[in-house]
C-alpha positions in Angstrom: -13.3 7.0 17.2 -10.0 6.0 18.8 -7.6 8.9 19.5 -4.3 9.0 17.5 -1.6 8.4 20.0 1.4 6.8 18.2 3.2 7.3 14.8 1.7 3.9 13.8 -1.9 5.2 14.6 -1.0 8.3 12.6 0.2 6.4 9.6 -3.0 4.2 9.6 -5.2 7.3 9.9 -3.5 9.1 7.1 -3.8 6.0 4.9 -7.5 5.7 5.7 -8.1 9.4 4.9 -6.1 9.2 1.7 -8.2 6.1 0.5 -11.4 7.9 1.3 -10.3 11.1 -0.6 -9.1 9.1 -3.6 -12.5 7.4 -3.8 -13.9 10.8 -4.9 -16.7 11.0 -2.4 -19.8 12.9 -3.1 -20.6 16.0 -1.0 -22.6 14.8 2.0 -21.2 11.3 1.8 -22.5 9.2 4.7 -18.9 8.8 6.0 -18.0 12.5 5.7 -18.4 13.4 9.4 -16.2 10.5 10.4 -13.4 11.6 8.0 -13.7 15.3 9.1 -13.1 14.1 12.7 -10.2 11.9 11.5 -8.6 14.9 9.7 -9.0 17.0 12.9 -7.3 14.2 14.9 -4.5 13.9 12.4 -3.9 17.6 12.5 -3.8 17.6 16.3 -1.3 14.7 16.4 0.9 16.3 13.8 0.9 19.7 15.7 2.1 17.9 18.8 4.4 15.3 17.3 6.0 17.5 14.6 6.2 21.0 16.0 7.5 23.8 13.8 10.1 25.7 15.7 9.9 29.5 15.9 12.3 31.2 13.4 15.5 32.7 14.7 17.2 35.8 13.4 20.0 33.7 12.0 17.5 31.4 10.3 15.7 34.3 8.7 18.9 35.8 7.5 19.9 32.4 6.0 16.6 32.0 4.3 16.8 35.5 2.8 20.4 34.8 1.7 19.4 31.5 0.0 16.3 33.1 -1.6 18.3 36.0 -3.0 20.9 33.6 -4.3 18.2 31.6 -6.1 16.4 34.6 -7.5 19.5 35.7 -9.4 19.7 32.5 -11.4 
């Protein structure tokens, strides 16, 4: 299986995985191992390409402020 290296590769891999999942595969499907590997590669690409930054004290305070504002609605 080709490694996911570009956003285009990623988009194609996600589409392929979505199509397989929508086909409602049976447990133990003959393609299951291939799609497990594909999901692992998608996750690895996304972890590198779209990192989630560590929260800052200011960001945490802002989140709490917004959350408290919404909970009082």
